[in-house]
ZAGULO-551297 format. One line per 2 residues: number of its first residue (from 0); their letters; for each residue x, y, z of C-alpha. Coordinates in nm, 3 decimals. Example, Ala and Ser with C-alpha at 12.3 -4.5 7.8 and 13.67 -1.06 7.14 Angstrom:
ZAGULO-551297
0	as	1.230,-0.450,0.780 ~ 1.367,-0.106,0.714
//
This chain:
ZAGULO-551297
0	mv	-4.396,8.019,-1.985 ~ -4.604,7.749,-1.827
2	kr	-4.550,7.505,-2.109 ~ -4.180,7.549,-2.107
4	ra	-4.165,7.472,-1.739 ~ -4.364,7.174,-1.785
6	gr	-4.133,7.051,-2.064 ~ -3.831,7.094,-1.840
8	ne	-3.992,6.905,-1.566 ~ -4.069,6.610,-1.797
10	es	-3.711,6.616,-1.919 ~ -3.572,6.649,-1.568
12	qd	-3.779,6.349,-1.466 ~ -3.663,6.140,-1.771
14	nh	-3.300,6.220,-1.684 ~ -3.343,6.088,-1.322
16	er	-3.476,5.755,-1.432 ~ -3.181,5.673,-1.648
18	wl	-2.975,5.572,-1.358 ~ -3.200,5.276,-1.306
20	vs	-3.049,5.119,-1.636 ~ -2.688,5.162,-1.502
22	ys	-2.799,5.018,-1.157 ~ -2.961,4.731,-1.324
24	df	-2.636,4.640,-1.512 ~ -2.438,4.673,-1.191
26	it	-2.674,4.441,-0.997 ~ -2.651,4.206,-1.283
28	ll	-2.268,4.211,-1.288 ~ -2.253,4.189,-0.900
30	fa	-2.470,3.882,-0.911 ~ -2.241,3.715,-1.179
32	ff	-1.946,3.806,-0.952 ~ -2.092,3.638,-0.652
34	vv	-2.183,3.328,-0.841 ~ -1.833,3.297,-0.958
36	my	-1.699,3.339,-0.614 ~ -1.935,3.073,-0.484
38	av	-1.839,2.836,-0.767 ~ -1.451,2.864,-0.685
40	ss	-1.493,2.816,-0.320 ~ -1.448,2.434,-0.373
42	vn	-1.395,2.198,-0.663 ~ -1.747,2.073,-0.749
44	eg	-1.870,1.980,-1.086 ~ -2.226,2.055,-0.985
46	ky	-2.135,2.405,-0.896 ~ -1.979,2.458,-1.242
48	rv	-2.316,2.371,-1.392 ~ -2.479,2.631,-1.177
50	ls	-2.224,2.886,-1.282 ~ -2.285,2.821,-1.639
52	ss	-2.675,2.838,-1.603 ~ -2.652,3.156,-1.399
54	lv	-2.424,3.340,-1.640 ~ -2.648,3.238,-1.923
56	sa	-2.956,3.373,-1.746 ~ -2.768,3.701,-1.649
58	fk	-2.633,3.799,-1.990 ~ -2.896,3.648,-2.217
60	tn	-2.666,3.600,-2.511 ~ -2.566,3.299,-2.690
62	nq	-2.203,3.416,-2.745 ~ -2.140,3.463,-2.372
64	sa	-2.291,3.138,-2.296 ~ -2.062,2.960,-2.546
66	sv	-1.777,3.152,-2.397 ~ -1.848,3.029,-2.049
68	as	-1.892,2.662,-2.151 ~ -1.568,2.679,-2.360
70	tq	-1.359,2.800,-2.058 ~ -1.489,2.548,-1.809
72	pa	-1.216,2.287,-1.862 ~ -0.943,2.540,-1.823
74	kf	-1.110,2.697,-1.502 ~ -1.161,2.345,-1.374
76	sa	-0.779,2.270,-1.420 ~ -0.691,2.586,-1.254
78	lq	-0.920,2.546,-0.965 ~ -0.785,2.197,-0.919
80	nq	-0.431,2.345,-0.877 ~ -0.568,2.606,-0.640
82	hs	-0.736,2.333,-0.439 ~ -0.417,2.141,-0.425
84	ns	-0.235,2.432,-0.309 ~ -0.478,2.519,-0.036
86	gt	-0.335,2.236,0.173 ~ -0.621,1.994,0.128
88	pi	-0.486,1.657,-0.006 ~ -0.674,1.506,-0.307
90	kl	-0.682,1.134,-0.247 ~ -0.608,0.891,-0.539
92	vd	-0.751,0.553,-0.496 ~ -0.570,0.269,-0.682
94	hp	-0.765,-0.020,-0.823 ~ -0.745,-0.336,-0.600
96	dv	-0.588,-0.531,-0.879 ~ -0.312,-0.269,-0.912
98	nk	-0.247,-0.278,-0.543 ~ -0.234,-0.650,-0.546
100	er	0.004,-0.672,-0.842 ~ 0.237,-0.406,-0.670
102	kq	0.239,-0.609,-0.349 ~ 0.330,-0.921,-0.526
104	ek	0.610,-0.753,-0.713 ~ 0.743,-0.619,-0.374
106	mk	0.736,-0.968,-0.230 ~ 0.905,-1.107,-0.545
108	gm	1.177,-0.856,-0.502 ~ 1.240,-0.972,-0.146
110	ak	1.257,-1.330,-0.257 ~ 1.518,-1.255,-0.522
112	di	1.727,-1.073,-0.261 ~ 1.727,-1.374,-0.032
114	ls	1.799,-1.596,-0.327 ~ 2.113,-1.386,-0.409
116	al	2.234,-1.379,-0.040 ~ 2.180,-1.748,0.007
118	ep	2.299,-1.878,-0.341 ~ 2.574,-2.109,-0.226
120	li	2.341,-2.294,0.020 ~ 2.062,-2.303,-0.245
122	kd	2.296,-2.472,-0.501 ~ 2.375,-2.729,-0.233
124	gq	2.014,-2.804,-0.172 ~ 2.034,-2.681,0.192
126	vr	1.797,-2.387,0.136 ~ 1.497,-2.336,-0.068
128	vt	1.311,-2.019,-0.137 ~ 0.952,-2.004,-0.266
130	qs	0.685,-1.749,-0.300 ~ 0.312,-1.790,-0.278
132	sl	0.003,-1.566,-0.204 ~ 0.087,-1.644,0.163
134	gv	0.425,-1.476,0.136 ~ 0.786,-1.561,0.079
136	tv	0.916,-1.875,0.258 ~ 1.270,-1.963,0.327
138	ei	1.326,-2.336,0.411 ~ 1.662,-2.397,0.584
140	na	1.772,-2.759,0.655 ~ 1.827,-2.807,1.039
142	sv	2.172,-2.947,0.965 ~ 2.275,-2.588,0.860
144	lf	2.162,-2.434,1.184 ~ 2.189,-2.699,1.467
146	sp	2.375,-3.003,1.592 ~ 2.159,-3.328,1.603
148	gq	1.916,-3.299,1.893 ~ 2.010,-2.949,1.992
150	ak	1.837,-2.607,1.979 ~ 2.143,-2.391,2.009
152	la	2.237,-2.232,1.689 ~ 2.582,-2.336,1.537
154	es	2.834,-2.075,1.477 ~ 2.829,-2.160,1.107
156	ss	2.468,-2.070,1.093 ~ 2.509,-1.694,1.174
158	ls	2.595,-1.592,0.813 ~ 2.298,-1.746,0.648
160	lq	2.045,-1.623,0.923 ~ 2.221,-1.273,0.901
162	av	2.159,-1.266,0.525 ~ 1.794,-1.334,0.589
164	an	1.775,-1.073,0.869 ~ 1.932,-0.805,0.655
166	vi	1.639,-0.839,0.406 ~ 1.345,-0.863,0.641
168	ke	1.449,-0.600,0.868 ~ 1.406,-0.337,0.579
170	he	1.033,-0.422,0.541 ~ 0.729,-0.407,0.768
172	hd	0.584,-0.757,0.710 ~ 0.526,-0.990,0.972
174	ir	0.758,-1.298,1.013 ~ 0.662,-1.646,1.101
176	ve	0.943,-1.886,1.209 ~ 0.847,-2.260,1.223
178	gh	1.047,-2.550,1.359 ~ 1.003,-2.901,1.210
180	td	1.149,-3.240,1.307 ~ 1.134,-3.597,1.161
182	nv	0.943,-3.864,1.336 ~ 1.230,-4.010,1.542
184	pi	1.139,-3.980,1.915 ~ 1.348,-3.770,2.138
186	nt	1.337,-3.781,2.513 ~ 1.605,-3.574,2.694
188	en	1.600,-3.351,3.000 ~ 1.558,-3.035,2.789
190	fp	1.345,-3.189,2.513 ~ 1.089,-3.438,2.632
192	sn	0.942,-3.460,2.269 ~ 0.985,-3.319,1.927
194	we	0.740,-3.050,2.016 ~ 0.973,-2.880,2.258
196	ls	1.271,-2.936,2.027 ~ 1.099,-2.786,1.725
198	sa	0.971,-2.483,1.943 ~ 1.311,-2.416,2.087
200	ra	1.465,-2.414,1.740 ~ 1.219,-2.165,1.607
202	ss	1.279,-1.953,1.908 ~ 1.654,-1.958,1.872
204	vi	1.610,-1.822,1.521 ~ 1.385,-1.553,1.637
206	rl	1.629,-1.434,1.920 ~ 1.905,-1.389,1.649
208	fi	1.674,-1.199,1.422 ~ 1.614,-0.961,1.723
210	ek	1.979,-0.937,1.777 ~ 2.022,-0.840,1.407
212	gv	1.772,-0.551,1.420 ~ 1.435,-0.704,1.330
214	ea	1.154,-0.574,1.547 ~ 1.033,-0.822,1.800
216	hr	0.659,-0.754,1.748 ~ 0.679,-0.868,1.393
218	lt	0.803,-1.211,1.487 ~ 0.613,-1.533,1.569
220	ai	0.767,-1.878,1.667 ~ 0.576,-2.203,1.610
222	gy	0.691,-2.564,1.677 ~ 0.515,-2.835,1.482
224	ge	0.730,-3.140,1.585 ~ 0.707,-3.414,1.330
226	nr	0.347,-3.329,1.228 ~ 0.402,-3.138,0.920
228	pi	0.628,-3.356,0.702 ~ 0.700,-3.260,0.344
230	es	0.874,-3.600,0.252 ~ 0.834,-3.955,0.378
232	ne	0.988,-4.037,0.703 ~ 1.069,-4.390,0.573
234	tp	1.400,-4.291,0.399 ~ 1.709,-4.108,0.548
236	eg	1.676,-3.844,0.268 ~ 1.306,-3.784,0.361
238	rk	1.389,-3.751,0.736 ~ 1.665,-3.499,0.654
240	rn	1.435,-3.298,0.457 ~ 1.172,-3.294,0.725
242	rr	1.418,-3.166,0.986 ~ 1.400,-2.806,0.894
244	vt	1.324,-2.436,0.995 ~ 1.099,-2.233,0.771
246	vt	1.098,-1.840,0.782 ~ 0.790,-1.704,0.609
248	il	0.765,-1.331,0.522 ~ 0.389,-1.296,0.541
250	sa	0.198,-1.104,0.274 ~ -0.010,-0.809,0.387
252	dp	-0.333,-0.979,0.275 ~ -0.279,-1.346,0.195
254	dk	-0.560,-1.528,0.027 ~ -0.570,-1.880,-0.121
256	vt	-0.205,-2.016,-0.147 ~ -0.103,-2.048,-0.506
258	ei	0.255,-2.093,-0.606 ~ 0.426,-1.834,-0.802
260	pi	0.742,-1.947,-0.974 ~ 1.073,-1.775,-0.906
262	ve	1.361,-1.793,-1.154 ~ 1.685,-1.893,-0.990
264	h	2.005,-1.741,-1.142
//
């Protein structure tokens, strides 16, 4: 009788210790679960390495290790989508050369729009449109806009300036308007010198742009007088070319000025 009881006690004790095996498996799985939850909390390549190592250590099998490694790309893609849907934006940074090329194409598009709008005046040699790294420049002969020695815009000038305003008001670039004269002195009550005349002409163009919807804070007026000639003042043709107003649509980040050819149609 004594021996039987002892045997039963030993059997009972063995049965009570079996739960430790199941408990150990449960703890292992629970650990793996929390490792997975920690890994998916944010998109981090380092955490995926921790996940892989932890699962390999927990399950101690090569097959499971290979399975975890093979599913990492799919999990990473799924978690990227989850991260995107969470409301946190993923920033994509363009290469500087790509940004620069994109801006140049945008400026070239504006230049072509102006070329198309001012085509008759361009064919007559009254308007020139060029593009450089500084921006797009529209050179308008003063005879198109003003009477000699005057800064009030002629009625016939509204169409050409309206065409320019329609293009530039659709963009955010700053605009610089420059007035230029020849070297023939002027001394009137309103304009003691060519400085005043050139500045007043630039200001007149700016006022028209504002009336046509261009934001005033984008505009700058500059008068250079006779100090920035592009032709010789020794000939009538040269003096006529020097009497001009230029409208420059400034590039966002101008660097060294290099000419970029524009094909005229």
